[in-house]
Structures are given as C-alpha cells and as structure tokens.
C-alpha positions as CSV (number, residue, x, y, z in Angstrom):
1,X,131.3,165.2,61.7
2,X,127.5,165.1,61.1
3,X,125.9,166.4,57.9
4,X,122.3,167.6,57.9
5,X,120.5,168.5,54.7
6,X,117.2,170.4,54.8
7,X,115.0,170.2,51.7
8,X,112.1,172.5,50.8
9,X,110.3,173.7,47.7
10,X,112.9,176.3,46.7
11,X,115.6,176.2,49.5
12,X,114.8,179.7,50.5
13,X,112.8,179.4,53.8
14,X,115.0,176.5,55.0
15,X,118.1,178.7,54.5
16,X,116.8,180.9,57.3
17,X,116.3,177.9,59.5
18,X,119.8,176.6,58.7
19,X,121.2,179.9,60.0
20,X,119.3,179.4,63.3
21,X,120.5,175.8,63.6
22,X,124.1,176.9,62.9
23,X,123.8,179.5,65.7
24,X,122.9,176.7,68.1
25,X,125.4,174.2,66.8
26,X,128.2,176.5,67.9
27,X,127.2,175.7,71.5
28,X,127.7,172.0,71.0
29,X,130.8,169.8,71.4
30,X,130.6,168.3,67.9
31,X,131.1,169.4,64.3
32,X,127.9,169.7,62.3
33,X,127.5,170.8,58.7
34,X,124.0,172.0,57.8
35,X,122.8,172.8,54.3
36,X,119.5,173.8,52.6
37,X,118.5,172.9,49.0
38,X,115.4,172.7,46.9
39,X,113.9,169.3,46.9
40,X,114.6,169.1,43.2
41,X,118.3,169.0,44.0
42,X,118.1,166.2,46.5
43,X,119.8,163.6,44.4
44,X,122.8,165.8,43.8
45,X,123.2,167.2,47.4
46,X,121.8,164.8,50.0
47,X,123.5,161.5,49.1
48,X,126.2,161.7,51.8
49,X,124.0,163.3,54.6
50,X,123.5,161.7,58.0
51,X,120.0,163.2,58.2
52,X,117.6,164.7,55.7
53,X,114.9,167.1,57.0
54,X,111.9,168.1,54.9
55,X,110.2,171.4,55.2
56,X,106.5,171.0,56.0
57,X,105.5,172.2,52.5
58,X,107.2,169.1,50.9
59,X,106.2,166.6,53.5
60,X,104.1,164.7,50.9
61,X,107.5,163.7,49.3
62,X,108.8,162.0,52.4
63,X,108.2,158.5,51.1
64,X,109.9,159.2,47.8
65,X,113.0,160.7,49.6
66,X,113.1,157.7,51.9
67,X,113.1,155.4,48.9
68,X,115.9,157.5,47.3
69,X,118.0,157.4,50.4
70,X,117.2,154.2,52.3
71,X,120.3,154.4,54.5
72,X,119.8,158.0,55.6
73,X,117.4,159.2,58.4
74,X,114.6,161.2,56.8
75,X,111.9,163.1,58.6
76,X,109.7,166.1,58.2
77,X,110.3,169.2,60.4
78,X,107.6,169.9,62.9
79,X,105.3,172.6,61.4
80,X,105.4,174.8,64.6
81,X,109.2,174.6,64.9
82,X,109.5,175.5,61.2
83,X,107.1,178.4,61.4
84,X,108.8,179.9,64.4
85,X,112.3,179.2,63.0
86,X,113.2,177.3,66.2
87,X,116.6,176.2,65.0
88,X,117.6,175.0,68.5
89,X,114.6,172.6,68.7
90,X,115.0,171.4,65.1
91,X,118.7,170.6,65.7
92,X,118.1,168.9,69.0
93,X,115.4,166.8,67.5
94,X,117.6,165.8,64.6
95,X,120.5,164.9,66.9
96,X,118.1,162.7,68.9
97,X,117.0,161.1,65.6
98,X,120.7,160.3,65.0
99,X,121.2,158.9,68.5
100,X,123.4,161.8,69.6
C-alpha cells in the first residue's frame, strides 16, 4: 500500500485535489491512501508517507520538508495541475516519482 500526503497552507484546497486523486486511484490495481494536511502539521502526519506533495503556495518550504523527511520523496505539485484540480495527472506523476 502506498501513502501519499499533500501539504498546503491550510489543508483546504488540497482536500479537493485529494478527492480527485482518490477518484482516479479506484481505477488502479493497487491500494493507495491519500491525505491532505496543513504544512504546519507535517511532522505529525507525513512521517510514514511514501510521497509528500506540496501545494504550489508552499513550494518555498520544499527544502525544509526534504530536510525533515530525507527518506521520503518530496515534490511540489505542478501549478497548472493544481489549479485545474487534475487529480489523475497528479496521481500518475506521483506514482512515476515512486517508480510505479
């Protein structure tokens, strides 16, 4: 099972993207858990993730998050995919990042 954590300023906008990602994950042949949290809760909620995705509005914290979680894949979500809530593309990109 893969666990993907999305982080943004308050966890609100990423919650919508998580729903879109979950819709697409139902079409895949693997179990995937996807969660959204405010970046302020990263330490409590992202420590056992396989991938951490940052919303574009907190991309400036990517270095800090990578330092906090050196063994976890961390990347910023493409601004266009985020703005259009393209959950399918974000999930596919994340799975590629994980080598799936």
